[in-house]
C-alpha positions in Angstrom: 13.4 -120.4 -13.3 13.6 -116.9 -11.7 12.7 -113.9 -13.9 13.9 -110.4 -13.7 11.5 -107.4 -13.9 12.7 -105.0 -16.6 13.0 -101.4 -15.8 13.4 -98.3 -18.0 15.6 -95.4 -17.1 14.6 -92.1 -18.7 16.9 -89.1 -18.6 16.0 -85.6 -19.9 18.8 -83.1 -20.4 18.8 -79.7 -22.1 20.2 -79.6 -25.6 23.6 -78.0 -25.3 22.9 -75.6 -28.2 19.7 -74.3 -26.4 20.5 -74.0 -22.7 23.4 -75.7 -21.1 22.5 -74.4 -17.7 19.4 -76.5 -17.2 19.9 -79.4 -14.8 19.5 -83.0 -16.1 16.3 -84.8 -14.9 16.2 -88.6 -14.6 13.7 -91.1 -13.6 13.0 -94.9 -13.6 9.8 -96.7 -14.5 8.6 -100.2 -15.1 5.7 -99.0 -17.1 5.6 -97.7 -20.7 5.4 -94.0 -19.6 7.0 -91.7 -17.1 6.0 -88.1 -16.1 8.6 -85.4 -15.5 7.6 -82.3 -13.7 9.2 -78.9 -13.4 10.5 -79.0 -17.0 11.4 -75.6 -18.4 8.8 -75.0 -21.1 11.1 -72.8 -23.1 13.9 -75.3 -23.4 14.4 -78.2 -25.9 15.4 -81.4 -24.2 17.3 -84.5 -25.3 15.8 -87.7 -23.9 17.7 -91.0 -23.5 15.7 -94.2 -22.7 17.7 -97.2 -21.4 16.2 -100.6 -20.6 17.8 -102.3 -17.7 17.5 -105.2 -15.3 19.5 -106.7 -12.5 21.8 -108.3 -15.0 22.6 -105.7 -17.6 21.5 -102.5 -19.4 20.6 -102.1 -23.1 22.0 -99.5 -25.4 20.2 -96.1 -24.8 17.7 -94.9 -27.3 18.0 -91.1 -28.0 15.3 -88.6 -28.9 15.9 -84.8 -29.4 13.1 -82.2 -29.3 13.0 -79.9 -32.3 10.7 -77.4 -30.5 10.2 -76.4 -26.9 7.0 -77.4 -25.1 5.7 -73.8 -25.4 6.4 -73.8 -29.1 4.5 -77.1 -29.4 1.5 -75.8 -27.5 1.5 -72.3 -29.2 2.0 -70.5 -25.9 3.8 -67.2 -26.3 7.2 -67.1 -24.7 7.7 -64.5 -22.1 10.6 -62.4 -23.1 12.8 -60.5 -20.7 12.0 -56.8 -20.6 14.1 -54.8 -22.9 16.6 -52.6 -21.3 15.4 -49.0 -21.0 16.5 -46.8 -23.8 18.1 -43.6 -22.6 16.5 -40.6 -24.1 18.5 -39.0 -26.8 19.7 -35.6 -25.6 19.0 -32.9 -28.0 21.9 -30.6 -28.6 21.6 -27.4 -26.6 22.1 -24.2 -28.5 25.0 -22.3 -27.0 24.0 -19.2 -25.1 25.8 -16.0 -25.4 26.1 -13.3 -22.8 24.4 -10.1 -23.9 26.7 -7.4 -25.2 27.7 -5.0 -22.5 25.7 -1.8 -22.4 27.4 1.2 -23.9 29.4 3.1 -21.3 27.7 6.3 -20.2 29.8 9.4 -20.6 31.7 10.2 -17.5 30.3 12.6 -15.0 26.9 12.8 -13.1 23.7 13.2 -15.1 21.9 14.8 -12.2 22.7 17.1 -9.3 21.0 17.9 -6.0 20.0 21.4 -5.1 18.3 22.8 -2.0 15.2 25.0 -2.3 12.6 26.5 -0.1 9.2 24.8 -0.2 6.3 26.5 -2.0 5.0 29.6 -0.3 8.3 30.1 1.5 10.9 32.7 0.7 14.6 32.4 1.5 15.7 34.9 4.2 19.2 34.6 5.6 19.7 30.9 4.6 16.3 29.9 6.0 12.9 29.6 4.4 10.4 32.1 5.8 6.7 32.6 5.4 4.8 35.6 7.0 1.1 36.3 7.7 -0.3 39.7 8.6 -2.0 40.1 11.9 -5.7 39.6 12.2 -7.9 41.3 14.7 -11.2 41.0 16.5 -13.1 44.3 16.9 -16.0 45.6 19.0 -18.1 48.7 18.5 -18.2 51.3 21.3 -21.0 51.0 23.8 -22.4 53.9 25.9 -24.3 54.6 29.1 -26.3 57.9 29.8 -25.1 60.5 32.4 -27.1 63.6 33.4 -25.3 66.7 34.6 -26.3 70.2 35.9 -24.7 72.8 33.5 -24.4 76.6 34.5 -26.5 79.1 32.6 -24.7 81.8 30.7 -25.8 84.4 28.2 -28.6 86.9 28.0 -31.2 84.3 28.6 -30.0 83.3 32.1 -32.1 83.9 35.3 -33.4 87.4 35.7 -33.9 87.8 32.0 -37.1 89.5 30.9 -37.2 87.6 27.7 -39.2 84.6 28.9 -42.0 85.4 26.5 -40.2 87.8 24.3 -41.4 88.1 20.7 -39.4 87.0 17.8 -38.4 88.8 14.6 -37.6 87.8 11.1 -34.1 88.8 10.4 -33.4 89.9 6.8 -29.8 89.0 7.4 -30.2 85.4 8.7 -33.1 84.7 6.4 -35.0 83.0 9.2 -37.1 83.7 12.3 -34.9 83.9 15.4 -34.9 85.2 19.0 -33.1 88.6 19.2 -31.2 87.8 22.5 -30.2 84.2 21.9 -33.3 82.5 23.4 -34.6 79.2 21.9 -37.6 79.5 19.6 -40.3 77.2 20.6 -43.4 77.4 18.3 -44.0 81.2 18.3 -42.3 81.9 21.7 -38.6 82.7 22.5 -37.8 80.7 25.5 -34.9 81.8 27.8 -33.3 80.4 30.9 -35.4 80.7 34.0 -32.9 79.2 36.5 -29.2 79.6 37.0 -28.4 76.0 35.9 -29.8 73.4 33.4 -29.8 69.5 33.4 -27.9 68.1 30.4 -27.7 64.3 29.6 -24.5 63.0 28.1 -23.7 59.6 26.5 -20.6 58.3 28.2 -18.5 55.6 26.5 -18.1 52.4 28.5 -14.7 51.2 29.7 -12.5 49.4 27.2 -13.0 45.7 27.4 -10.2 43.5 28.8 -7.7 42.6 26.2 -8.8 45.3 23.7 -7.3 48.6 22.7 -9.2 51.8 21.9 -8.3 52.9 18.4 -10.4 56.1 18.6 -13.2 54.7 16.6 -13.5 51.1 17.8 -12.2 48.6 20.3 -9.7 46.1 18.8 -7.5 43.2 19.9 -5.0 41.0 18.0 -6.0 37.4 17.5 -4.1 34.5 19.0 -0.8 33.3 17.4 -1.4 30.6 14.8 0.2 27.2 15.3 3.7 26.9 13.9 4.3 30.7 13.9 6.1 33.3 16.0 5.5 37.0 16.4 8.3 39.2 15.1 6.5 42.4 16.3 5.0 43.3 12.9 3.9 39.9 11.4 3.4 36.3 12.3 6.4 34.3 10.9 6.9 30.6 10.2 10.4 29.2 9.2 11.6 25.9 7.9 14.7 24.3 6.3 15.4 23.9 2.6 14.5 20.7 0.9 16.6 18.6 -1.5 15.6 18.5 -5.2 17.3 16.4 -7.9 17.7 18.2 -11.2 19.5 17.5 -14.5 23.2 18.3 -14.2 
């Protein structure tokens, strides 16, 4: 008599109430056990076991998992990350434009005037400053010159008063020679020749660029920078400058 080897068909499908998208997994074994791989550990499965041979199949036996494999093993279930929470916007306090500044009274608050700079004086619409002339001076210098002067008077040549005596005049109050001779010690000396040698101090020529004032030589100094010579002073001119003053 020929015997038929029995086989067992095992089918695992996700419980509809848990996850209807998981595919059904089936397998056949002739042993008392079967191993399914790639089961979703987070899904509860419904198992059907059907004995079968070449002649017929038995009525399937059903078994339903009450917990997922992760629940049975105590493994925490990975949860999908929560959707990011949008930050709550705080209400923004309304801003208000500052009140407009008070309108200034019409008309300018300042005005511009034109003045001469310090140390200048207005003359004919211009600003003028004068300086008195300055001078460089030199004292006179002299050279000696001896001349033969003619003799005149009672003491000239031929006079007999070469060794004439002297008298004390009660009128003059001093000793003198009666005919104009020169008293030298106790002798009145008169001319013995018709001329005499006289030495004079002669003033040197006026230096170049100087003028003779009658008591000293003098010359005007060079014109200062920025000035002109108006014939009596040195003069500097400039324009007026602007100055802002209250209206």
